[in-house]
N, CA, C and O atoms as CSV, one atom per row, in Angstrom:
chain,resi,resn,atom,element,x,y,z
A,1,MET,N,N,21.562,49.586,2.890
A,1,MET,CA,C,22.350,48.715,2.034
A,1,MET,C,C,22.957,47.575,2.828
A,1,MET,O,O,22.988,46.435,2.363
A,2,GLU,N,N,23.444,47.881,4.034
A,2,GLU,CA,C,24.053,46.826,4.847
A,2,GLU,C,C,23.064,45.698,5.107
A,2,GLU,O,O,23.437,44.525,5.084
A,3,SER,N,N,21.819,46.045,5.351
A,3,SER,CA,C,20.779,45.044,5.614
A,3,SER,C,C,20.552,44.156,4.389
A,3,SER,O,O,20.471,42.934,4.511
A,4,VAL,N,N,20.451,44.772,3.216
A,4,VAL,CA,C,20.242,44.014,1.983
A,4,VAL,C,C,21.429,43.088,1.726
A,4,VAL,O,O,21.244,41.916,1.399
A,5,LEU,N,N,22.632,43.605,1.872
A,5,LEU,CA,C,23.821,42.780,1.645
A,5,LEU,C,C,23.895,41.633,2.649
A,5,LEU,O,O,24.335,40.535,2.310
A,6,GLY,N,N,23.465,41.888,3.882
A,6,GLY,CA,C,23.430,40.823,4.885
A,6,GLY,C,C,22.438,39.731,4.531
A,6,GLY,O,O,22.734,38.544,4.665
A,7,GLU,N,N,21.258,40.137,4.079
A,7,GLU,CA,C,20.229,39.168,3.692
A,7,GLU,C,C,20.652,38.336,2.481
A,7,GLU,O,O,20.236,37.187,2.331
A,8,MET,N,N,21.479,38.924,1.623
A,8,MET,CA,C,21.876,38.253,0.382
A,8,MET,C,C,23.273,37.642,0.462
A,8,MET,O,O,23.830,37.257,-0.567
A,9,ARG,N,N,23.847,37.545,1.651
A,9,ARG,CA,C,25.243,37.121,1.763
A,9,ARG,C,C,25.512,35.759,1.141
A,9,ARG,O,O,26.573,35.568,0.547
A,10,LEU,N,N,24.598,34.810,1.253
A,10,LEU,CA,C,24.817,33.493,0.642
A,10,LEU,C,C,24.796,33.569,-0.877
A,10,LEU,O,O,25.630,32.963,-1.550
A,11,GLU,N,N,23.835,34.317,-1.413
A,11,GLU,CA,C,23.722,34.471,-2.863
A,11,GLU,C,C,24.933,35.225,-3.429
A,11,GLU,O,O,25.373,34.957,-4.547
A,12,LEU,N,N,25.460,36.167,-2.645
A,12,LEU,CA,C,26.585,36.991,-3.098
A,12,LEU,C,C,27.949,36.400,-2.749
A,12,LEU,O,O,28.982,36.966,-3.108
A,13,LYS,N,N,27.957,35.267,-2.054
A,13,LYS,CA,C,29.210,34.679,-1.571
A,13,LYS,C,C,30.261,34.468,-2.671
A,13,LYS,O,O,31.433,34.761,-2.436
A,14,PRO,N,N,29.891,33.974,-3.859
A,14,PRO,CA,C,30.929,33.748,-4.877
A,14,PRO,C,C,31.351,35.007,-5.644
A,14,PRO,O,O,32.044,34.917,-6.657
A,15,ILE,N,N,30.932,36.173,-5.160
A,15,ILE,CA,C,31.193,37.435,-5.858
A,15,ILE,C,C,31.935,38.376,-4.914
A,15,ILE,O,O,31.597,38.474,-3.734
A,16,LYS,N,N,32.936,39.060,-5.433
A,16,LYS,CA,C,33.595,40.097,-4.643
A,16,LYS,C,C,32.693,41.326,-4.686
A,16,LYS,O,O,32.424,41.867,-5.758
A,17,VAL,N,N,32.233,41.759,-3.530
A,17,VAL,CA,C,31.354,42.913,-3.432
A,17,VAL,C,C,32.124,44.049,-2.785
A,17,VAL,O,O,32.575,43.931,-1.645
A,18,ASN,N,N,32.274,45.144,-3.506
A,18,ASN,CA,C,32.891,46.363,-2.979
A,18,ASN,C,C,31.779,47.368,-2.734
A,18,ASN,O,O,31.150,47.858,-3.671
A,19,TYR,N,N,31.545,47.670,-1.461
A,19,TYR,CA,C,30.505,48.627,-1.106
A,19,TYR,C,C,31.177,49.885,-0.561
A,19,TYR,O,O,31.831,49.849,0.482
A,20,THR,N,N,31.011,50.979,-1.264
A,20,THR,CA,C,31.550,52.267,-0.836
A,20,THR,C,C,30.389,53.136,-0.404
A,20,THR,O,O,29.627,53.637,-1.230
A,21,ARG,N,N,30.264,53.306,0.886
A,21,ARG,CA,C,29.162,54.114,1.382
A,21,ARG,C,C,29.615,55.542,1.607
A,21,ARG,O,O,30.803,55.817,1.770
A,22,HIS,N,N,28.672,56.424,1.612
A,22,HIS,CA,C,28.938,57.842,1.836
A,22,HIS,C,C,29.445,58.025,3.269
A,22,HIS,O,O,29.098,57.242,4.153
A,23,LEU,N,N,30.254,59.044,3.501
A,23,LEU,CA,C,30.801,59.298,4.833
A,23,LEU,C,C,29.722,59.603,5.866
A,23,LEU,O,O,29.890,59.331,7.055
A,24,ARG,N,N,28.622,60.167,5.402
A,24,ARG,CA,C,27.515,60.482,6.302
A,24,ARG,C,C,26.439,59.411,6.164
A,24,ARG,O,O,26.345,58.731,5.142
A,25,HIS,N,N,25.639,59.276,7.202
A,25,HIS,CA,C,24.495,58.358,7.159
A,25,HIS,C,C,23.382,59.052,6.372
A,25,HIS,O,O,22.872,60.087,6.798
A,26,LEU,N,N,23.009,58.484,5.230
A,26,LEU,CA,C,22.006,59.092,4.354
A,26,LEU,C,C,20.678,58.363,4.517
A,26,LEU,O,O,20.624,57.137,4.424
A,27,VAL,N,N,19.628,59.103,4.754
A,27,VAL,CA,C,18.291,58.533,4.901
A,27,VAL,C,C,17.459,59.017,3.724
A,27,VAL,O,O,17.354,60.219,3.480
A,28,ILE,N,N,16.868,58.073,2.994
A,28,ILE,CA,C,16.051,58.433,1.840
A,28,ILE,C,C,14.569,58.359,2.197
A,28,ILE,O,O,14.177,57.737,3.184
A,29,MET,N,N,13.757,59.013,1.364
A,29,MET,CA,C,12.309,58.951,1.540
A,29,MET,C,C,11.790,57.759,0.747
A,29,MET,O,O,11.425,57.886,-0.422
A,30,ALA,N,N,11.763,56.597,1.402
A,30,ALA,CA,C,11.282,55.382,0.739
A,30,ALA,C,C,10.876,54.369,1.789
A,30,ALA,O,O,11.425,54.338,2.891
A,31,ASP,N,N,9.925,53.557,1.442
A,31,ASP,CA,C,9.534,52.448,2.294
A,31,ASP,C,C,10.691,51.447,2.316
A,31,ASP,O,O,11.089,50.956,1.260
A,32,PRO,N,N,11.234,51.136,3.482
A,32,PRO,CA,C,12.408,50.256,3.542
A,32,PRO,C,C,12.174,48.882,2.917
A,32,PRO,O,O,13.062,48.345,2.254
A,33,TYR,N,N,10.996,48.313,3.121
A,33,TYR,CA,C,10.717,46.980,2.578
A,33,TYR,C,C,10.728,47.000,1.048
A,33,TYR,O,O,11.424,46.205,0.417
A,34,TYR,N,N,9.963,47.901,0.465
A,34,TYR,CA,C,9.865,47.922,-0.994
A,34,TYR,C,C,11.175,48.354,-1.654
A,34,TYR,O,O,11.571,47.805,-2.682
A,35,PHE,N,N,11.841,49.337,-1.055
A,35,PHE,CA,C,13.103,49.773,-1.644
A,35,PHE,C,C,14.135,48.645,-1.599
A,35,PHE,O,O,14.867,48.432,-2.566
A,36,SER,N,N,14.193,47.926,-0.480
A,36,SER,CA,C,15.149,46.813,-0.400
A,36,SER,C,C,14.798,45.720,-1.407
A,36,SER,O,O,15.695,45.055,-1.925
A,37,GLN,N,N,13.509,45.522,-1.695
A,37,GLN,CA,C,13.109,44.546,-2.714
A,37,GLN,C,C,13.649,44.947,-4.086
A,37,GLN,O,O,14.114,44.099,-4.848
A,38,ALA,N,N,13.586,46.230,-4.395
A,38,ALA,CA,C,14.103,46.713,-5.682
A,38,ALA,C,C,15.610,46.480,-5.774
A,38,ALA,O,O,16.102,45.983,-6.787
A,39,VAL,N,N,16.337,46.835,-4.725
A,39,VAL,CA,C,17.789,46.663,-4.718
A,39,VAL,C,C,18.153,45.184,-4.792
A,39,VAL,O,O,19.059,44.805,-5.535
A,40,GLU,N,N,17.454,44.345,-4.028
A,40,GLU,CA,C,17.714,42.901,-4.071
A,40,GLU,C,C,17.510,42.343,-5.476
A,40,GLU,O,O,18.276,41.488,-5.922
A,41,ASN,N,N,16.497,42.814,-6.165
A,41,ASN,CA,C,16.245,42.328,-7.518
A,41,ASN,C,C,17.394,42.685,-8.460
A,41,ASN,O,O,17.820,41.858,-9.265
A,42,ILE,N,N,17.890,43.907,-8.360
A,42,ILE,CA,C,19.007,44.323,-9.202
A,42,ILE,C,C,20.240,43.489,-8.880
A,42,ILE,O,O,20.952,43.059,-9.788
A,43,LEU,N,N,20.499,43.258,-7.592
A,43,LEU,CA,C,21.647,42.443,-7.205
A,43,LEU,C,C,21.486,40.990,-7.654
A,43,LEU,O,O,22.465,40.359,-8.055
A,44,SER,N,N,20.269,40.454,-7.594
A,44,SER,CA,C,20.020,39.085,-8.068
A,44,SER,C,C,20.266,38.967,-9.568
A,44,SER,O,O,20.806,37.967,-10.040
A,45,ASN,N,N,19.867,39.994,-10.310
A,45,ASN,CA,C,20.145,39.998,-11.748
A,45,ASN,C,C,21.650,40.025,-11.999
A,45,ASN,O,O,22.141,39.383,-12.927
A,46,ALA,N,N,22.380,40.771,-11.171
A,46,ALA,CA,C,23.838,40.822,-11.312
A,46,ALA,C,C,24.448,39.445,-11.045
A,46,ALA,O,O,25.384,39.035,-11.732
A,47,VAL,N,N,23.924,38.741,-10.056
A,47,VAL,CA,C,24.409,37.381,-9.766
A,47,VAL,C,C,24.225,36.499,-10.996
A,47,VAL,O,O,25.129,35.750,-11.366
A,48,ASP,N,N,23.063,36.585,-11.624
A,48,ASP,CA,C,22.811,35.811,-12.848
A,48,ASP,C,C,23.787,36.194,-13.955
A,48,ASP,O,O,24.318,35.324,-14.645
A,49,ALA,N,N,24.025,37.493,-14.127
A,49,ALA,CA,C,24.913,37.982,-15.188
A,49,ALA,C,C,26.361,37.562,-14.957
A,49,ALA,O,O,27.143,37.467,-15.902
A,50,LEU,N,N,26.712,37.313,-13.705
A,50,LEU,CA,C,28.088,36.949,-13.369
A,50,LEU,C,C,28.355,35.448,-13.438
A,50,LEU,O,O,29.494,35.021,-13.251
A,51,GLN,N,N,27.344,34.650,-13.700
A,51,GLN,CA,C,27.530,33.193,-13.753
A,51,GLN,C,C,28.510,32.778,-14.845
A,51,GLN,O,O,29.158,31.738,-14.727
A,52,HIS,N,N,28.629,33.570,-15.897
A,52,HIS,CA,C,29.503,33.214,-17.013
A,52,HIS,C,C,30.893,33.838,-16.885
A,52,HIS,O,O,31.719,33.708,-17.789
A,53,VAL,N,N,31.148,34.508,-15.777
A,53,VAL,CA,C,32.451,35.115,-15.503
A,53,VAL,C,C,33.205,34.167,-14.577
A,53,VAL,O,O,32.606,33.630,-13.646
A,54,PRO,N,N,34.499,33.945,-14.802
A,54,PRO,CA,C,35.256,33.080,-13.883
A,54,PRO,C,C,35.083,33.539,-12.430
A,54,PRO,O,O,35.117,34.737,-12.148
A,55,GLU,N,N,34.899,32.593,-11.519
A,55,GLU,CA,C,34.527,32.913,-10.141
A,55,GLU,C,C,35.471,33.917,-9.480
A,55,GLU,O,O,35.003,34.797,-8.757
A,56,LYS,N,N,36.759,33.818,-9.698
A,56,LYS,CA,C,37.709,34.735,-9.054
A,56,LYS,C,C,37.655,36.143,-9.632
A,56,LYS,O,O,38.229,37.070,-9.061
A,57,SER,N,N,36.968,36.313,-10.763
A,57,SER,CA,C,36.884,37.627,-11.416
A,57,SER,C,C,35.536,38.304,-11.217
A,57,SER,O,O,35.355,39.437,-11.664
A,58,ARG,N,N,34.593,37.652,-10.566
A,58,ARG,CA,C,33.249,38.213,-10.389
A,58,ARG,C,C,33.283,39.413,-9.448
A,58,ARG,O,O,33.790,39.329,-8.330
A,59,LEU,N,N,32.733,40.533,-9.921
A,59,LEU,CA,C,32.795,41.765,-9.147
A,59,LEU,C,C,31.468,42.503,-9.193
A,59,LEU,O,O,30.835,42.621,-10.243
A,60,ASN,N,N,31.068,42.991,-8.040
A,60,ASN,CA,C,29.895,43.841,-7.917
A,60,ASN,C,C,30.315,45.046,-7.095
A,60,ASN,O,O,30.768,44.898,-5.960
A,61,GLU,N,N,30.169,46.232,-7.658
A,61,GLU,CA,C,30.529,47.459,-6.964
A,61,GLU,C,C,29.265,48.250,-6.653
A,61,GLU,O,O,28.403,48.441,-7.510
A,62,ILE,N,N,29.176,48.702,-5.414
A,62,ILE,CA,C,28.014,49.463,-4.965
A,62,ILE,C,C,28.535,50.730,-4.301
A,62,ILE,O,O,29.421,50.673,-3.448
A,63,GLU,N,N,27.987,51.859,-4.692
A,63,GLU,CA,C,28.404,53.103,-4.048
A,63,GLU,C,C,27.209,54.019,-3.850
A,63,GLU,O,O,26.250,54.006,-4.621
A,64,THR,N,N,27.298,54.814,-2.794
A,64,THR,CA,C,26.268,55.815,-2.528
A,64,THR,C,C,26.916,57.188,-2.535
A,64,THR,O,O,28.017,57.379,-2.018
A,65,ASN,N,N,26.221,58.128,-3.125
A,65,ASN,CA,C,26.676,59.510,-3.210
A,65,ASN,C,C,25.528,60.432,-2.844
A,65,ASN,O,O,24.359,60.071,-2.984
A,66,MET,N,N,25.864,61.609,-2.379
A,66,MET,CA,C,24.852,62.620,-2.101
A,66,MET,C,C,25.047,63.755,-3.096
A,66,MET,O,O,26.150,64.282,-3.241
A,67,LYS,N,N,23.975,64.124,-3.776
A,67,LYS,CA,C,24.001,65.217,-4.743
A,67,LYS,C,C,22.845,66.148,-4.425
A,67,LYS,O,O,21.687,65.845,-4.712
A,68,ASN,N,N,23.181,67.307,-3.819
A,68,ASN,CA,C,22.181,68.264,-3.370
A,68,ASN,C,C,21.198,67.577,-2.433
A,68,ASN,O,O,21.597,67.118,-1.363
A,69,LYS,N,N,19.931,67.495,-2.803
A,69,LYS,CA,C,18.931,66.863,-1.932
A,69,LYS,C,C,18.545,65.479,-2.441
A,69,LYS,O,O,17.411,65.031,-2.275
A,70,TRP,N,N,19.516,64.815,-3.065
A,70,TRP,CA,C,19.274,63.504,-3.646
A,70,TRP,C,C,20.365,62.532,-3.218
A,70,TRP,O,O,21.504,62.929,-2.974
A,71,VAL,N,N,20.010,61.274,-3.131
A,71,VAL,CA,C,20.978,60.210,-2.875
A,71,VAL,C,C,21.060,59.366,-4.139
A,71,VAL,O,O,20.043,58.941,-4.689
A,72,GLU,N,N,22.275,59.134,-4.585
A,72,GLU,CA,C,22.497,58.298,-5.770
A,72,GLU,C,C,23.094,56.973,-5.314
A,72,GLU,O,O,24.090,56.940,-4.591
A,73,LEU,N,N,22.478,55.899,-5.743
A,73,LEU,CA,C,22.965,54.551,-5.500
A,73,LEU,C,C,23.366,53.964,-6.843
A,73,LEU,O,O,22.556,53.917,-7.769
A,74,ILE,N,N,24.602,53.521,-6.953
A,74,ILE,CA,C,25.093,52.932,-8.195
A,74,ILE,C,C,25.467,51.481,-7.915
A,74,ILE,O,O,26.222,51.185,-6.989
A,75,ILE,N,N,24.925,50.591,-8.728
A,75,ILE,CA,C,25.231,49.163,-8.615
A,75,ILE,C,C,25.811,48.725,-9.948
A,75,ILE,O,O,25.133,48.776,-10.975
A,76,ARG,N,N,27.087,48.288,-9.932
A,76,ARG,CA,C,27.787,47.870,-11.155
A,76,ARG,C,C,28.224,46.419,-11.032
A,76,ARG,O,O,28.559,45.946,-9.946
A,77,ASP,N,N,28.216,45.722,-12.160
A,77,ASP,CA,C,28.784,44.380,-12.198
A,77,ASP,C,C,29.657,44.254,-13.437
A,77,ASP,O,O,29.564,45.068,-14.355
A,78,ASN,N,N,30.490,43.253,-13.460
A,78,ASN,CA,C,31.319,42.983,-14.637
A,78,ASN,C,C,30.840,41.712,-15.339
A,78,ASN,O,O,31.640,40.912,-15.827
A,79,GLY,N,N,29.527,41.547,-15.377
A,79,GLY,CA,C,28.908,40.373,-15.985
A,79,GLY,C,C,28.839,40.448,-17.497
A,79,GLY,O,O,29.597,41.179,-18.134
A,80,ILE,N,N,27.920,39.681,-18.061
A,80,ILE,CA,C,27.828,39.548,-19.514
A,80,ILE,C,C,27.268,40.787,-20.197
A,80,ILE,O,O,27.410,40.943,-21.410
A,81,GLY,N,N,26.635,41.665,-19.436
A,81,GLY,CA,C,26.069,42.877,-20.025
A,81,GLY,C,C,24.712,42.633,-20.646
A,81,GLY,O,O,24.225,41.504,-20.711
A,82,ILE,N,N,24.118,43.711,-21.098
A,82,ILE,CA,C,22.782,43.677,-21.706
A,82,ILE,C,C,22.939,44.092,-23.160
A,82,ILE,O,O,23.610,45.080,-23.458
A,83,ALA,N,N,22.332,43.350,-24.055
A,83,ALA,CA,C,22.427,43.655,-25.481
A,83,ALA,C,C,21.852,45.039,-25.773
A,83,ALA,O,O,20.878,45.463,-25.151
A,84,ASP,N,N,22.467,45.736,-26.729
A,84,ASP,CA,C,22.015,47.089,-27.103
A,84,ASP,C,C,20.534,47.117,-27.461
A,84,ASP,O,O,19.821,48.055,-27.104
A,85,GLU,N,N,20.073,46.083,-28.170
A,85,GLU,CA,C,18.672,46.064,-28.599
A,85,GLU,C,C,17.707,45.815,-27.432
A,85,GLU,O,O,16.506,46.050,-27.569
A,86,ASP,N,N,18.222,45.339,-26.281
A,86,ASP,CA,C,17.377,45.052,-25.122
A,86,ASP,C,C,17.355,46.166,-24.077
A,86,ASP,O,O,16.382,46.284,-23.332
A,87,ILE,N,N,18.393,46.974,-24.008
A,87,ILE,CA,C,18.537,47.946,-22.920
A,87,ILE,C,C,17.343,48.900,-22.816
A,87,ILE,O,O,16.973,49.294,-21.710
A,88,GLY,N,N,16.751,49.266,-23.912
A,88,GLY,CA,C,15.608,50.177,-23.881
A,88,GLY,C,C,14.319,49.539,-23.391
A,88,GLY,O,O,13.344,50.240,-23.120
A,89,ASN,N,N,14.302,48.213,-23.275
A,89,ASN,CA,C,13.087,47.493,-22.870
A,89,ASN,C,C,13.145,46.888,-21.477
A,89,ASN,O,O,12.150,46.334,-21.010
A,90,ILE,N,N,14.280,46.979,-20.807
A,90,ILE,CA,C,14.452,46.201,-19.570
A,90,ILE,C,C,13.485,46.580,-18.451
A,90,ILE,O,O,13.228,45.760,-17.569
A,91,PHE,N,N,12.945,47.793,-18.460
A,91,PHE,CA,C,12.006,48.195,-17.416
A,91,PHE,C,C,10.543,47.969,-17.827
A,91,PHE,O,O,9.626,48.331,-17.090
A,92,GLN,N,N,10.331,47.373,-19.001
A,92,GLN,CA,C,8.977,47.088,-19.476
A,92,GLN,C,C,8.450,45.794,-18.847
A,92,GLN,O,O,9.189,44.814,-18.754
A,93,PRO,N,N,7.181,45.778,-18.414
A,93,PRO,CA,C,6.617,44.545,-17.853
A,93,PRO,C,C,6.675,43.396,-18.859
A,93,PRO,O,O,6.427,43.582,-20.050
A,94,PHE,N,N,6.998,42.240,-18.368
A,94,PHE,CA,C,7.046,40.982,-19.120
A,94,PHE,C,C,8.186,40.908,-20.130
A,94,PHE,O,O,8.229,39.977,-20.935
A,95,PHE,N,N,9.113,41.869,-20.107
A,95,PHE,CA,C,10.276,41.764,-20.987
A,95,PHE,C,C,11.378,41.015,-20.252
A,95,PHE,O,O,11.720,41.357,-19.120
A,96,SER,N,N,11.929,40.001,-20.890
A,96,SER,CA,C,13.056,39.275,-20.334
A,96,SER,C,C,13.919,38.752,-21.457
A,96,SER,O,O,13.416,38.288,-22.481
A,97,SER,N,N,15.221,38.828,-21.261
A,97,SER,CA,C,16.139,38.224,-22.223
A,97,SER,C,C,16.484,36.798,-21.796
A,97,SER,O,O,17.218,36.094,-22.489
A,98,LYS,N,N,15.951,36.382,-20.655
A,98,LYS,CA,C,16.168,35.032,-20.125
A,98,LYS,C,C,15.007,34.140,-20.563
A,98,LYS,O,O,13.977,34.642,-21.011
A,99,PRO,N,N,15.167,32.824,-20.436
A,99,PRO,CA,C,14.052,31.925,-20.778
A,99,PRO,C,C,12.800,32.273,-19.983
A,99,PRO,O,O,12.854,32.412,-18.761
A,100,THR,N,N,11.674,32.412,-20.675
A,100,THR,CA,C,10.448,32.855,-20.016
A,100,THR,C,C,9.798,31.793,-19.142
A,100,THR,O,O,8.914,32.123,-18.353
A,101,ALA,N,N,10.193,30.558,-19.249
A,101,ALA,CA,C,9.619,29.514,-18.390
A,101,ALA,C,C,9.986,29.759,-16.928
A,101,ALA,O,O,9.220,29.415,-16.028
A,102,THR,N,N,11.147,30.347,-16.692
A,102,THR,CA,C,11.574,30.587,-15.316
A,102,THR,C,C,11.628,32.073,-14.969
A,102,THR,O,O,11.725,32.420,-13.792
A,103,ASN,N,N,11.568,32.948,-15.954
A,103,ASN,CA,C,11.660,34.388,-15.720
A,103,ASN,C,C,10.505,35.085,-16.425
A,103,ASN,O,O,10.373,35.025,-17.647
A,104,TRP,N,N,9.691,35.731,-15.645
A,104,TRP,CA,C,8.493,36.360,-16.199
A,104,TRP,C,C,8.741,37.773,-16.692
A,104,TRP,O,O,7.856,38.369,-17.306
A,105,GLY,N,N,9.916,38.323,-16.439
A,105,GLY,CA,C,10.205,39.672,-16.903
A,105,GLY,C,C,9.519,40.753,-16.097
A,105,GLY,O,O,9.182,41.810,-16.629
A,106,MET,N,N,9.309,40.495,-14.813
A,106,MET,CA,C,8.642,41.489,-13.969
A,106,MET,C,C,9.593,42.176,-12.998
A,106,MET,O,O,9.237,43.206,-12.425
A,107,GLY,N,N,10.785,41.638,-12.797
A,107,GLY,CA,C,11.704,42.137,-11.779
A,107,GLY,C,C,12.098,43.591,-11.960
A,107,GLY,O,O,11.887,44.408,-11.063
A,108,LEU,N,N,12.668,43.924,-13.111
A,108,LEU,CA,C,13.108,45.306,-13.318
A,108,LEU,C,C,11.926,46.258,-13.511
A,108,LEU,O,O,12.023,47.441,-13.185
A,109,SER,N,N,10.827,45.752,-14.033
A,109,SER,CA,C,9.618,46.564,-14.139
A,109,SER,C,C,9.134,46.945,-12.739
A,109,SER,O,O,8.754,48.090,-12.493
A,110,LEU,N,N,9.153,45.983,-11.835
A,110,LEU,CA,C,8.760,46.233,-10.456
A,110,LEU,C,C,9.728,47.216,-9.786
A,110,LEU,O,O,9.297,48.102,-9.049
A,111,CYS,N,N,11.029,47.064,-10.039
A,111,CYS,CA,C,12.025,48.009,-9.506
A,111,CYS,C,C,11.705,49.428,-9.962
A,111,CYS,O,O,11.703,50.366,-9.165
A,112,HIS,N,N,11.437,49.568,-11.242
A,112,HIS,CA,C,11.120,50.882,-11.804
A,112,HIS,C,C,9.887,51.473,-11.132
A,112,HIS,O,O,9.878,52.650,-10.772
A,113,THR,N,N,8.859,50.670,-10.965
A,113,THR,CA,C,7.619,51.128,-10.327
A,113,THR,C,C,7.867,51.553,-8.885
A,113,THR,O,O,7.396,52.608,-8.461
A,114,ILE,N,N,8.597,50.745,-8.132
A,114,ILE,CA,C,8.877,51.070,-6.723
A,114,ILE,C,C,9.644,52.381,-6.629
A,114,ILE,O,O,9.287,53.258,-5.843
A,115,ILE,N,N,10.679,52.513,-7.416
A,115,ILE,CA,C,11.548,53.689,-7.328
A,115,ILE,C,C,10.824,54.953,-7.791
A,115,ILE,O,O,10.915,55.988,-7.130
A,116,THR,N,N,10.119,54.887,-8.897
A,116,THR,CA,C,9.431,56.090,-9.380
A,116,THR,C,C,8.246,56.471,-8.484
A,116,THR,O,O,7.938,57.655,-8.339
A,117,THR,N,N,7.586,55.485,-7.887
A,117,THR,CA,C,6.493,55.766,-6.960
A,117,THR,C,C,6.993,56.536,-5.742
A,117,THR,O,O,6.259,57.334,-5.159
A,118,HIS,N,N,8.234,56.296,-5.364
A,118,HIS,CA,C,8.843,56.998,-4.235
A,118,HIS,C,C,9.500,58.318,-4.652
A,118,HIS,O,O,10.219,58.925,-3.858
A,119,GLY,N,N,9.263,58.763,-5.876
A,119,GLY,CA,C,9.806,60.031,-6.334
A,119,GLY,C,C,11.236,59.947,-6.833
A,119,GLY,O,O,11.908,60.967,-6.986
A,120,GLY,N,N,11.700,58.738,-7.085
A,120,GLY,CA,C,13.069,58.555,-7.554
A,120,GLY,C,C,13.127,58.254,-9.040
A,120,GLY,O,O,12.115,58.249,-9.741
A,121,LYS,N,N,14.343,58.003,-9.493
A,121,LYS,CA,C,14.580,57.659,-10.897
A,121,LYS,C,C,15.558,56.499,-10.954
A,121,LYS,O,O,16.409,56.344,-10.078
A,122,ILE,N,N,15.427,55.684,-11.995
A,122,ILE,CA,C,16.356,54.581,-12.209
A,122,ILE,C,C,16.730,54.556,-13.691
A,122,ILE,O,O,15.892,54.774,-14.565
A,123,SER,N,N,17.988,54.290,-13.942
A,123,SER,CA,C,18.458,54.133,-15.314
A,123,SER,C,C,19.519,53.043,-15.337
A,123,SER,O,O,20.061,52.659,-14.301
A,124,ALA,N,N,19.799,52.559,-16.522
A,124,ALA,CA,C,20.787,51.498,-16.678
A,124,ALA,C,C,21.666,51.785,-17.878
A,124,ALA,O,O,21.230,52.384,-18.862
A,125,ALA,N,N,22.901,51.351,-17.780
A,125,ALA,CA,C,23.844,51.424,-18.891
A,125,ALA,C,C,24.569,50.082,-18.933
A,125,ALA,O,O,24.810,49.460,-17.898
A,126,SER,N,N,24.907,49.652,-20.126
A,126,SER,CA,C,25.551,48.348,-20.236
A,126,SER,C,C,26.347,48.246,-21.515
A,126,SER,O,O,26.051,48.902,-22.514
A,127,ARG,N,N,27.365,47.407,-21.462
A,127,ARG,CA,C,28.136,47.033,-22.651
A,127,ARG,C,C,28.241,45.531,-22.652
A,127,ARG,O,O,28.645,44.916,-21.665
A,128,ARG,N,N,27.874,44.956,-23.760
A,128,ARG,CA,C,27.912,43.502,-23.898
A,128,ARG,C,C,29.326,43.010,-23.611
A,128,ARG,O,O,30.292,43.507,-24.190
A,129,GLY,N,N,29.444,42.036,-22.720
A,129,GLY,CA,C,30.731,41.459,-22.369
A,129,GLY,C,C,31.527,42.251,-21.341
A,129,GLY,O,O,32.600,41.814,-20.923
A,130,GLU,N,N,31.017,43.416,-20.926
A,130,GLU,CA,C,31.753,44.249,-19.969
A,130,GLU,C,C,30.987,44.495,-18.678
A,130,GLU,O,O,31.586,44.868,-17.670
A,131,GLY,N,N,29.690,44.297,-18.691
A,131,GLY,CA,C,28.917,44.493,-17.474
A,131,GLY,C,C,27.846,45.555,-17.604
A,131,GLY,O,O,27.642,46.140,-18.667
A,132,SER,N,N,27.168,45.788,-16.492
A,132,SER,CA,C,26.051,46.730,-16.443
A,132,SER,C,C,26.157,47.598,-15.207
A,132,SER,O,O,26.793,47.225,-14.221
A,133,SER,N,N,25.528,48.758,-15.270
A,133,SER,CA,C,25.426,49.609,-14.089
A,133,SER,C,C,24.006,50.156,-14.005
A,133,SER,O,O,23.407,50.552,-15.005
A,134,PHE,N,N,23.497,50.165,-12.800
A,134,PHE,CA,C,22.177,50.713,-12.518
A,134,PHE,C,C,22.356,51.915,-11.608
A,134,PHE,O,O,23.041,51.838,-10.589
A,135,HIS,N,N,21.738,53.020,-11.980
A,135,HIS,CA,C,21.810,54.260,-11.215
A,135,HIS,C,C,20.418,54.559,-10.670
A,135,HIS,O,O,19.456,54.710,-11.424
A,136,ILE,N,N,20.333,54.639,-9.364
A,136,ILE,CA,C,19.079,54.963,-8.690
A,136,ILE,C,C,19.279,56.287,-7.961
A,136,ILE,O,O,20.243,56.451,-7.213
A,137,VAL,N,N,18.370,57.223,-8.179
A,137,VAL,CA,C,18.422,58.516,-7.508
A,137,VAL,C,C,17.134,58.658,-6.709
A,137,VAL,O,O,16.033,58.562,-7.251
A,138,MET,N,N,17.296,58.892,-5.399
A,138,MET,CA,C,16.151,58.991,-4.501
A,138,MET,C,C,16.202,60.291,-3.710
A,138,MET,O,O,17.282,60.820,-3.450
A,139,PRO,N,N,15.022,60.812,-3.322
A,139,PRO,CA,C,14.996,62.034,-2.501
A,139,PRO,C,C,15.674,61.794,-1.148
A,139,PRO,O,O,15.443,60.774,-0.498
A,140,LEU,N,N,16.503,62.740,-0.739
A,140,LEU,CA,C,17.184,62.691,0.554
A,140,LEU,C,C,16.242,63.211,1.632
A,140,LEU,O,O,15.651,64.281,1.490
A,141,LEU,N,N,16.111,62.449,2.702
A,141,LEU,CA,C,15.262,62.873,3.825
A,141,LEU,C,C,16.119,63.564,4.895
A,141,LEU,O,O,15.762,64.634,5.388
A,142,SER,N,N,17.250,62.942,5.249
A,142,SER,CA,C,18.132,63.539,6.253
A,142,SER,C,C,19.517,62.923,6.180
A,142,SER,O,O,19.718,61.885,5.548
A,143,THR,N,N,20.468,63.573,6.833
A,143,THR,CA,C,21.828,63.060,6.947
A,143,THR,C,C,22.278,63.194,8.390
A,143,THR,O,O,21.768,64.028,9.138
A,144,SER,N,N,23.228,62.373,8.768
A,144,SER,CA,C,23.850,62.500,10.083
A,144,SER,C,C,25.261,61.947,9.981
A,144,SER,O,O,25.576,61.169,9.080
A,145,ASN,N,N,26.095,62.356,10.909
A,145,ASN,CA,C,27.448,61.819,10.948
A,145,ASN,C,C,27.414,60.417,11.539
A,145,ASN,O,O,26.588,60.116,12.400
A,146,ASN,N,N,28.303,59.576,11.078
A,146,ASN,CA,C,28.320,58.189,11.590
A,146,ASN,C,C,28.917,58.106,12.965
A,146,ASN,O,O,29.005,57.019,13.535
């Protein structure tokens, strides 16, 4: 996560990012490049969702938890949220609630493919006008003390 946040620091600059990491160093079973692409896409979508929120109020919360042999990554924003009629389609290829001239609707579909291919799961919850949260659960490979 630290690497992804470092790579995205300019894009995330106008947003308060609260990252709560687990006390132990958690290693997941995933290709680092592809997994970071999935996380970056979710964070980029959050940046877009936060454009309509006053700059001093923009918030992105990220936390990692360990549950048995799984690592849970939660990414929340206080952006515009996802409409109820759209939430069930967001992981479908070519679905986008944004203008299709600039957004092909492949980002979250690709995230879903990357995460499920690695044996994980992804889900989303949202309330219009209150924000969205994405929950990613991945197989735990190992832990160590920091």
